C-alpha positions as CSV (number, residue, x, y, z in Angstrom):
1,M,-66.9,15.6,-20.0
2,N,-65.8,14.1,-16.7
3,S,-64.5,10.6,-16.6
4,P,-66.5,8.0,-14.5
5,P,-65.1,7.1,-11.1
6,P,-62.8,4.0,-11.0
7,F,-65.4,2.1,-8.9
8,S,-69.1,2.0,-8.2
9,A,-70.1,4.6,-5.6
10,E,-73.5,3.1,-4.9
11,P,-72.3,1.2,-1.8
12,F,-71.2,4.5,-0.3
13,A,-74.7,5.9,0.1
14,V,-74.6,5.1,3.8
15,A,-71.1,6.7,4.1
16,D,-72.5,9.9,2.6
17,R,-74.6,10.3,5.8
18,L,-71.6,9.9,8.1
19,K,-70.3,13.0,9.8
20,T,-66.9,11.2,9.9
21,P,-64.7,12.1,6.9
22,V,-64.2,9.1,4.6
23,W,-62.5,9.1,1.2
24,V,-60.9,6.8,-1.3
25,F,-57.5,7.8,-2.8
26,D,-55.7,6.2,-5.8
27,I,-52.1,5.9,-4.5
28,E,-50.5,4.8,-7.7
29,N,-52.0,7.7,-9.8
30,L,-52.1,10.3,-6.9
31,V,-55.8,11.2,-7.6
32,M,-58.8,11.4,-5.3
33,C,-61.5,8.9,-6.3
34,W,-64.4,9.7,-3.9
35,A,-65.2,11.4,-0.6
36,N,-68.3,11.7,1.5
37,P,-69.5,15.3,2.4
38,A,-67.5,15.3,5.6
39,G,-64.4,14.3,3.5
40,L,-65.1,17.1,1.0
41,T,-65.2,19.5,3.9
42,I,-61.9,18.3,5.4
43,W,-60.2,18.6,2.0
44,G,-61.7,22.0,1.4
45,A,-63.6,21.0,-1.8
46,A,-67.0,22.3,-2.9
47,D,-68.0,19.0,-4.6
48,L,-66.6,15.7,-5.7
49,E,-65.6,16.9,-9.2
50,E,-63.5,19.6,-7.8
51,L,-61.8,17.2,-5.5
52,R,-61.1,14.7,-8.3
53,S,-59.6,17.5,-10.5
54,R,-57.2,18.6,-7.8
55,D,-53.5,18.1,-8.6
56,F,-52.2,16.2,-5.6
57,A,-49.0,15.3,-7.4
58,T,-47.8,18.9,-6.8
59,E,-49.0,18.9,-3.2
60,I,-47.5,15.7,-1.9
61,S,-43.8,15.8,-0.9
62,V,-41.3,13.1,-1.8
63,S,-41.3,11.7,1.7
64,A,-45.1,11.6,1.8
65,R,-45.1,9.6,-1.5
66,A,-42.7,7.2,0.0
67,R,-45.0,6.6,2.9
68,L,-48.0,6.1,0.6
69,L,-46.0,3.4,-1.3
70,D,-45.2,1.7,2.0
71,Y,-49.0,1.7,2.7
72,L,-49.6,0.1,-0.6
73,A,-47.3,-2.7,0.1
74,R,-48.9,-3.2,3.5
75,F,-52.4,-3.2,2.1
76,K,-51.4,-6.0,-0.3
77,A,-50.3,-8.0,2.7
78,G,-53.7,-7.5,4.2
79,E,-52.7,-4.9,6.9
80,T,-54.6,-1.9,8.1
81,V,-52.6,1.3,8.9
82,L,-53.5,3.5,11.8
83,E,-51.7,6.9,11.9
84,T,-52.2,10.5,12.9
85,W,-52.2,13.0,10.0
86,T,-52.4,16.8,10.1
87,L,-54.9,18.1,7.5
88,Y,-55.6,21.8,6.7
89,P,-59.3,22.5,6.0
90,N,-59.6,26.3,5.3
91,G,-55.8,26.6,5.9
92,K,-56.1,25.6,9.6
93,P,-54.3,22.5,10.9
94,V,-56.5,19.7,12.2
95,P,-54.9,16.5,13.6
96,M,-56.9,13.5,12.4
97,R,-56.5,9.9,13.4
98,C,-56.8,8.0,10.2
99,V,-57.7,4.3,9.7
100,C,-56.3,3.3,6.3
101,S,-57.1,0.1,4.5
102,G,-56.7,-1.3,1.0
103,F,-59.5,-0.7,-1.5
104,P,-59.7,-2.4,-4.9
105,L,-60.1,-0.1,-7.9
106,H,-60.9,-1.0,-11.5
107,N,-57.3,-0.1,-12.5
108,G,-55.3,-1.0,-9.4
109,Q,-55.2,-0.6,-5.7
110,G,-56.6,2.3,-3.8
111,M,-56.8,3.4,-0.1
112,L,-59.9,3.8,1.9
113,V,-59.5,6.3,4.7
114,E,-61.7,7.0,7.7
115,A,-60.6,10.0,9.7
116,Q,-61.6,11.2,13.1
117,P,-60.5,14.4,14.8
118,V,-58.1,14.0,17.6
119,T,-59.7,15.5,20.7
120,E,-57.6,13.8,23.4
121,P,-53.8,14.2,23.6
122,D,-51.9,12.3,20.9
123,I,-49.7,10.0,22.9
124,Q,-47.6,9.1,19.9
125,A,-47.0,12.8,19.1
126,L,-46.2,13.6,22.7
127,R,-43.6,10.8,22.8
128,A,-42.1,12.0,19.5
129,Q,-41.9,15.5,20.9
130,E,-40.3,14.3,24.1
131,A,-37.7,12.3,22.1
132,L,-36.8,15.5,20.1
133,R,-36.3,17.4,23.4
134,H,-33.7,14.9,24.6
135,T,-32.0,13.7,21.4
136,P,-28.4,14.9,21.0
137,T,-29.1,15.6,17.3
138,L,-29.5,19.3,16.7
139,M,-33.0,20.0,15.2
140,S,-34.0,23.4,13.8
141,A,-37.0,24.6,11.7
142,F,-36.8,27.5,9.3
143,D,-39.5,29.2,7.2
144,N,-39.2,29.6,3.4
145,Q,-37.2,32.8,3.9
146,G,-34.6,31.0,6.0
147,N,-35.7,32.6,9.3
148,L,-35.4,30.5,12.4
149,L,-38.7,29.2,13.8
150,T,-37.7,26.9,16.5
151,R,-35.0,24.6,17.8
152,N,-34.8,21.6,20.2
153,P,-32.8,22.1,23.4
154,S,-29.6,20.5,22.0
155,A,-29.6,22.9,19.0
156,T,-30.4,25.9,21.2
157,C,-27.4,25.1,23.5
158,I,-24.9,24.6,20.7
159,L,-25.8,26.8,17.7
160,P,-25.6,30.6,17.6
161,A,-28.8,32.4,18.8
162,G,-31.0,33.9,16.1
163,A,-29.0,32.4,13.2
164,D,-30.8,32.0,9.9
165,L,-30.6,29.0,7.6
166,T,-27.1,29.8,6.2
167,S,-25.3,32.0,8.7
168,S,-24.0,29.3,11.0
169,F,-21.8,27.8,8.2
170,A,-18.2,28.9,8.6
171,R,-17.4,28.8,4.8
172,E,-18.8,31.1,2.2
173,S,-19.0,28.3,-0.3
174,D,-21.3,26.2,2.0
175,R,-23.5,29.3,2.7
176,K,-23.8,29.8,-1.1
177,D,-24.7,26.1,-1.7
178,V,-27.4,26.0,0.9
179,H,-28.8,29.3,-0.4
180,L,-29.0,27.9,-3.9
181,W,-30.7,24.8,-2.6
182,A,-33.3,26.8,-0.7
183,E,-34.1,28.7,-3.9
184,S,-34.3,25.6,-6.0
185,G,-37.3,24.1,-4.3
186,A,-35.6,20.6,-4.2
187,E,-37.0,18.4,-1.4
188,S,-33.7,17.7,0.4
189,Y,-30.0,18.5,0.6
190,S,-27.2,17.1,2.7
191,L,-23.6,18.3,3.3
192,E,-20.7,18.0,5.7
193,A,-19.2,21.4,6.6
194,P,-17.6,23.4,9.4
195,V,-20.1,25.4,11.4
196,K,-19.9,28.0,14.1
197,T,-21.0,26.8,17.6
198,S,-20.8,27.9,21.2
199,V,-17.7,25.8,21.7
200,G,-15.9,27.0,18.6
201,E,-15.9,25.8,15.0
202,R,-17.0,22.2,14.6
203,W,-17.7,19.8,11.7
204,H,-21.4,18.9,11.3
205,R,-23.3,16.7,9.0
206,V,-26.4,18.8,8.0
207,D,-29.5,17.2,6.5
208,L,-32.1,19.7,5.2
209,R,-35.6,18.6,4.2
210,R,-38.8,20.4,3.3
211,T,-42.0,19.6,5.2
212,L,-45.2,21.2,6.3
213,D,-45.6,23.2,9.4
214,P,-48.3,21.4,11.5
215,A,-49.4,24.7,12.9
216,T,-49.8,26.8,9.8
217,G,-49.7,24.3,6.9
218,E,-46.9,26.4,5.3
219,R,-43.8,24.8,3.8
220,V,-40.8,24.9,6.2
221,V,-37.2,23.6,6.2
222,L,-36.3,21.1,8.9
223,A,-32.5,20.9,9.6
224,S,-30.9,18.0,11.4
225,E,-27.3,18.3,12.5
226,T,-24.9,15.8,13.9
227,D,-21.4,16.6,15.2
228,I,-18.8,14.6,13.1
229,T,-15.7,16.5,14.2
230,T,-14.0,13.5,15.7
231,R,-14.7,11.4,12.5
232,V,-13.4,14.2,10.3
233,A,-10.3,14.6,12.4
234,S,-9.6,10.9,12.2
235,E,-10.2,10.9,8.4
236,T,-8.0,13.9,8.0
237,A,-5.2,12.3,10.0
238,L,-5.5,9.1,7.9
239,V,-5.4,11.1,4.7
240,N,-2.4,13.1,5.9
241,A,-0.6,9.9,7.1
242,R,-1.3,8.2,3.7
243,E,0.0,11.3,1.9
244,R,3.1,11.5,4.0
245,F,3.7,7.7,3.5
246,A,3.1,8.1,-0.2
247,A,5.5,11.0,-0.4
248,L,8.1,9.1,1.6
249,L,7.7,6.1,-0.8
250,Q,8.0,8.3,-3.9
251,N,11.2,9.8,-2.6
252,L,12.9,6.5,-1.7
253,R,15.5,5.3,-4.2
254,G,14.3,1.8,-3.5
255,G,11.3,0.3,-5.4
256,I,8.3,-0.2,-3.1
257,V,5.1,-2.2,-3.7
258,V,2.3,-2.7,-1.2
259,E,-0.1,-5.6,-1.8
260,D,-3.3,-6.5,0.1
261,E,-3.9,-10.0,1.4
262,N,-5.2,-11.1,-2.0
263,R,-2.1,-9.8,-3.8
264,K,-3.9,-6.8,-5.3
265,M,-1.5,-3.8,-5.6
266,L,-2.4,-1.0,-3.2
267,L,0.6,1.3,-3.8
268,A,3.8,1.5,-5.8
269,N,6.4,4.2,-6.2
270,Q,8.2,5.6,-9.2
271,S,11.5,3.9,-8.2
272,F,9.7,0.5,-8.6
273,C,8.6,1.5,-12.2
274,D,12.2,2.7,-13.0
275,I,13.9,-0.4,-11.7
276,F,11.7,-2.7,-13.9
277,S,11.3,-0.2,-16.8
278,I,7.5,0.1,-16.4
279,P,6.5,2.9,-18.8
280,V,3.4,4.1,-16.9
281,P,2.9,6.2,-13.7
282,P,2.8,4.1,-10.5
283,E,-0.8,5.3,-9.8
284,T,-2.1,3.3,-12.8
285,L,-0.8,0.0,-11.2
286,E,-3.2,0.2,-8.3
287,G,-5.6,-2.8,-8.2
288,M,-3.3,-4.9,-10.5
289,D,-3.1,-8.6,-9.9
290,C,0.5,-8.9,-8.6
291,A,0.6,-12.7,-8.9
292,A,-0.1,-12.5,-12.6
293,A,2.4,-9.6,-13.0
294,A,5.1,-11.6,-11.3
295,E,4.6,-14.5,-13.8
296,Q,4.8,-12.1,-16.7
297,S,8.0,-10.4,-15.5
298,K,9.9,-13.5,-14.4
299,T,11.8,-13.6,-17.7
300,L,13.7,-10.4,-16.6
301,F,15.6,-12.6,-14.1
302,R,18.5,-14.9,-14.7
303,D,16.7,-17.6,-12.8
304,P,12.9,-17.1,-13.3
305,D,11.9,-20.1,-11.3
306,A,14.0,-19.0,-8.3
307,F,12.3,-15.5,-8.5
308,I,8.8,-17.0,-8.3
309,A,9.9,-19.6,-5.7
310,G,11.2,-16.8,-3.4
311,I,7.8,-15.0,-3.6
312,E,5.9,-18.2,-2.7
313,A,8.2,-19.1,0.2
314,A,7.9,-15.6,1.7
315,L,4.1,-15.5,1.4
316,L,3.9,-18.9,3.0
317,A,6.2,-18.1,5.9
318,R,4.8,-14.6,6.5
319,Q,8.1,-13.5,8.1
320,T,10.4,-10.7,7.1
321,K,12.9,-12.0,4.6
322,T,15.7,-10.6,2.4
323,D,17.3,-12.2,-0.6
324,E,19.2,-11.3,-3.8
325,L,18.0,-11.4,-7.3
326,H,20.2,-11.4,-10.4
327,L,18.7,-9.9,-13.5
328,S,19.4,-11.0,-17.1
329,D,20.9,-7.6,-17.9
330,G,23.6,-8.1,-15.1
331,R,22.0,-6.0,-12.4
332,I,21.6,-7.3,-8.9
333,L,18.6,-6.5,-6.7
334,E,18.1,-6.9,-3.0
335,R,14.5,-7.9,-2.3
336,T,12.8,-7.6,1.1
337,Y,9.4,-9.0,2.1
338,I,7.7,-7.5,5.1
339,P,4.3,-8.9,6.2
340,V,1.7,-6.5,7.7
341,F,-0.5,-7.5,10.6
342,S,-3.2,-5.8,12.7
343,G,-3.0,-7.9,15.8
344,Q,-3.3,-11.4,14.5
345,T,-5.0,-10.4,11.3
346,Y,-2.9,-10.6,8.1
347,L,-3.6,-7.4,6.0
348,G,-1.0,-7.9,3.2
349,H,2.6,-7.2,2.7
350,L,5.3,-4.8,1.4
351,W,8.0,-5.7,-1.1
352,Q,11.1,-3.5,-1.3
353,Y,13.6,-3.7,-4.1
354,W,17.0,-2.1,-4.0
355,D,19.4,-2.0,-7.0
356,I,22.6,-3.1,-5.3
357,T,24.7,-3.5,-8.5
358,D,27.0,-0.6,-7.7
359,R,27.3,-1.6,-4.1
360,K,28.2,-5.2,-5.0
361,K,30.8,-3.9,-7.5
362,T,32.3,-1.6,-4.9
363,M,32.4,-4.4,-2.3
364,A,34.0,-6.7,-4.8
365,R,36.6,-4.0,-5.7
366,L,37.3,-3.3,-2.1
367,E,37.6,-7.0,-1.3
368,H,39.9,-7.5,-4.3
369,E,42.0,-4.5,-3.2
370,A,42.2,-5.9,0.3
371,F,43.4,-9.3,-0.8
372,H,45.3,-8.7,-4.0
373,D,48.5,-7.1,-5.1
374,P,47.6,-4.0,-7.2
375,L,50.6,-4.5,-9.6
376,T,50.3,-8.2,-10.5
377,G,46.8,-9.0,-9.4
378,L,48.1,-11.9,-7.3
379,W,47.0,-12.6,-3.8
380,N,48.7,-10.6,-1.2
381,R,50.3,-11.9,2.0
382,R,47.0,-11.6,4.0
383,R,44.9,-13.6,1.5
384,F,47.6,-16.2,1.0
385,E,47.9,-16.8,4.8
386,Q,44.1,-17.5,4.9
387,S,44.3,-20.1,2.2
388,L,47.5,-21.6,3.7
389,M,45.6,-22.3,7.0
390,E,42.6,-23.8,5.1
391,T,45.0,-26.0,3.1
392,H,46.8,-27.1,6.2
393,E,43.6,-28.1,8.0
394,E,42.4,-30.1,5.0
395,A,45.8,-31.8,4.6
396,I,45.7,-33.0,8.2
397,R,42.0,-34.1,7.9
398,Y,42.7,-36.2,4.8
399,S,46.3,-37.0,5.5
400,Q,47.5,-35.4,2.3
401,P,50.9,-33.7,1.6
402,Y,51.3,-30.2,0.4
403,S,54.3,-28.0,-0.3
404,L,55.5,-24.4,-0.4
405,V,57.8,-22.8,-3.0
406,L,59.4,-19.5,-2.3
407,V,60.6,-17.7,-5.5
408,D,63.0,-14.7,-5.7
409,I,64.3,-12.9,-8.9
410,D,68.0,-12.8,-9.0
411,H,69.7,-9.4,-9.0
412,F,66.3,-7.6,-9.4
413,K,67.7,-4.4,-7.8
414,R,69.9,-4.0,-10.9
415,V,66.8,-4.0,-13.1
416,N,65.3,-1.0,-11.2
417,D,68.6,0.8,-11.0
418,Q,69.6,0.4,-14.7
419,F,66.2,0.5,-16.4
420,G,63.9,2.2,-14.0
421,H,61.0,1.2,-11.9
422,D,58.6,1.1,-14.8
423,A,60.7,-1.5,-16.5
424,G,60.8,-3.4,-13.2
425,D,57.0,-3.3,-12.9
426,V,56.6,-4.7,-16.4
427,T,59.2,-7.4,-15.5
428,L,57.2,-8.5,-12.4
429,Q,53.9,-8.6,-14.4
430,I,55.5,-10.8,-17.2
431,L,57.0,-13.1,-14.7
432,T,53.7,-13.4,-12.9
433,D,52.0,-14.5,-16.1
434,E,54.8,-17.0,-16.8
435,L,54.4,-18.6,-13.4
436,R,50.6,-18.6,-13.5
437,Q,50.5,-20.4,-16.8
438,R,52.4,-23.3,-15.4
439,L,50.4,-23.9,-12.3
440,R,47.4,-26.2,-11.7
441,Q,43.9,-24.7,-11.0
442,A,44.2,-25.8,-7.4
443,D,47.7,-24.2,-6.9
444,R,47.9,-20.7,-5.3
445,L,50.4,-18.0,-6.2
446,A,51.0,-14.8,-4.2
447,R,53.3,-11.9,-4.3
448,W,55.1,-12.2,-1.0
449,G,56.9,-8.9,-1.1
450,G,59.2,-6.9,-3.5
451,E,60.5,-9.5,-6.0
452,E,59.5,-12.5,-4.0
453,F,56.7,-14.9,-4.8
454,L,55.2,-17.8,-2.9
455,L,53.5,-20.9,-4.3
456,L,51.1,-23.1,-2.4
457,L,50.9,-26.6,-3.9
458,P,48.1,-28.8,-2.4
459,Q,48.4,-32.6,-2.5
460,T,52.0,-32.2,-3.6
461,S,55.0,-33.9,-2.0
462,L,58.5,-32.5,-1.8
463,E,59.5,-34.5,-4.9
464,G,56.7,-33.1,-7.0
465,A,57.3,-29.6,-5.8
466,L,61.0,-29.8,-6.7
467,L,60.1,-30.9,-10.2
468,L,57.8,-28.0,-10.7
469,A,60.3,-25.6,-9.2
470,N,63.0,-26.6,-11.6
471,A,60.6,-26.4,-14.6
472,L,59.7,-22.8,-13.5
473,R,63.3,-21.9,-13.1
474,Q,64.2,-23.2,-16.6
475,R,61.2,-21.4,-18.2
476,I,62.0,-18.0,-16.7
477,K,65.6,-18.4,-17.8
478,E,64.4,-18.7,-21.4
479,V,62.1,-15.7,-21.3
480,S,63.4,-12.4,-22.8
481,F,62.0,-9.5,-20.8
482,P,61.6,-6.1,-22.6
483,L,64.6,-3.8,-22.1
484,V,65.9,-6.1,-19.4
485,G,66.7,-9.2,-21.4
486,H,67.1,-12.5,-19.6
487,L,66.8,-13.1,-15.9
488,T,67.1,-16.0,-13.5
489,I,65.2,-17.0,-10.4
490,S,66.2,-18.9,-7.2
491,L,63.7,-21.1,-5.4
492,G,63.4,-22.7,-1.9
493,V,61.1,-25.7,-1.6
494,A,59.6,-27.2,1.6
495,E,57.0,-29.9,2.2
496,V,54.8,-29.1,5.2
497,T,54.7,-32.0,7.7
498,P,51.5,-32.7,9.7
499,E,53.5,-32.1,12.9
500,E,54.6,-28.5,12.2
501,L,52.8,-25.2,11.8
502,P,52.6,-23.7,8.3
503,H,54.8,-20.7,9.3
504,H,57.5,-23.1,10.4
505,A,57.6,-24.6,7.0
506,L,57.8,-21.1,5.5
507,I,60.9,-20.4,7.6
508,R,62.4,-23.7,6.2
509,A,61.5,-22.6,2.7
510,D,63.1,-19.2,3.2
511,K,66.3,-20.8,4.5
512,A,66.4,-23.1,1.4
513,L,66.0,-20.0,-0.8
514,F,68.9,-18.3,1.1
515,R,71.1,-21.4,0.3
516,A,70.1,-21.2,-3.3
517,K,71.2,-17.5,-3.4
518,T,74.4,-18.3,-1.5
519,N,75.2,-21.3,-3.8
520,G,75.2,-19.2,-6.9
521,R,71.6,-18.3,-7.7
522,D,69.6,-19.8,-10.6
523,R,69.1,-22.8,-8.3
524,V,66.4,-24.8,-6.5
525,E,67.1,-25.9,-3.0
526,A,65.0,-28.3,-0.9
527,A,64.4,-27.3,2.7
528,E,65.9,-29.3,5.5
529,S,63.6,-31.7,7.3
530,G,61.1,-30.2,9.7
531,N,61.6,-33.0,12.3
C-alpha cells in the first residue's frame, strides 16, 4: 500500500491544468512528493506513484546534493532561487529555467519548482562558456571509457592531441591511480603529478569530477588542470635546502639548536644530544619548549644562574654573542647565540655549543710551556720580565719599594761533572722547592738561566731583601741533596729605585752577585746604589 503524500494535494488542482512543469521535491529525504502532468512528462514518469518510487539518491551526484542543501538554507531565509537546469525527458537534454522556492511539508522543508523551457539564448550559460574559452585553466571532458570529448582552447594548446584520460601523465603510478579511480565510480579525485605537454614535462594539479553531459545526459569526467611547476620547483628547492642544512648540522661536531620566535625547538643535531647526554634522537626534540628545558638542565652547569642569565641577555639584545660555560663535570663549552631575521621580522635564533675543553687545556699547556721552565716549573725569563715591568709601574704609582735577588749555586759545574746531569737536574728541582717554600704569595721566582735564579720581592726594601737572602742562603747550606750532599749559594741583592729602569737594577744585582762569588762564595752582597 502506497504511503500518503507529505502534504495535501488539493490546492494543486489548478496546477494540474498548467502546461508548465511544476513539482515538489523533498530535499532532505531526496524523494519526489508531487508533480503536475507536465512535470511527470519532463521527468519521464507515467504517473505520480512511479515518480514517488523513483530512487533519486542514486541519480543525484554529490555536487548536486550540495547545491540542494544550499537551496534549503536559502529557502529558510525566505529567498527564491532562479537557475537554469538541464533535464532529460526521454533521454534528450532540455534546458529549463527553474524558479525554486521553499515549500513546507508535514515532516520538514521541501522545494516547489516551476520550470519553463529555455527558448531564447541562455545569457548566463553563454557567459560561462566564454569564460571557459579564455581561462588559463586547462579544461577537458572525457566519456566513461576515458576517451577525450572536448577541451577548452588552453588545454588544446598545451596538452597532447587525442590523449585519453590517463595517457598524458608522465608516471606509470599516476596513470594507474587515475585508472583505478575511473573504475571505482567515486565522484572526484585530485592529484599533483608531472604531465606531458607541448612545452615538455610540467607539474599539474589535476582535479577530476564526474558530471552529466548536457548534450546526452551521460555521465562524463570533467578534468581541470593548473600548472604548478613553479610552486613545485620552489618547494623542492626548499626541501633540498633544508635537507642539506640538516645534513650539514648533523655532521658538525658542535651542538646546534634552532628555535623559533616563541622558543619552540625547530631543529637539533646529534652533537647537541651527545654534548648534553640526551638519550633520544634529535628528531624527537622538535617542538620542545626550550625555555623549560633550559631550566631543567641548568644544574649541569657550575653556575646555573649564570647559564640562564646568559640566555635571557642574548634573547633581549638579539645580537650575535659568544660566551663560555663551565659544566659541573669539568668540561668547558663555548656558546654562540645567532638571531635570525627576515628583513626587520625576528624569526627565531640559533644556539651553537662547542666543547672547547681540549682546546682550553692545549692553550693552557702551550701558555705554560711558553712562560715556564720545563725542569723546575718556574717562570722563565720572558714571563718574569713581564711581571717585573708590571711591578715597577705599580711601585711608581703607589711609591712603594721593591727588590731583586739574584741567586747562583756555587760550583754547580762540579755536580754535573761528578754526578751527571740527572743528579744536577734533581738538585735544581730540590733547590727550587726550598726557595719556593720560603717566599710570600706575592713574591715571584724564576729560573734565570743554568744554575741562576731570580727573585722579585714587591713592597720590599733593601734591608728586608737582605734578611730574606741570608735566610735562604742559610737554609740551602743545611739541605743534603741526594748523591751530591751539601751545597752553597751566593746572592746579589738590589733595591730598585724609582729613577732607574728595572734592567739597570738587574745589572746592579748581577754585579753584587759577582762580588759575592769573588769574595769567597756562600755570601750575600748588596748592590751599590743606583744613583
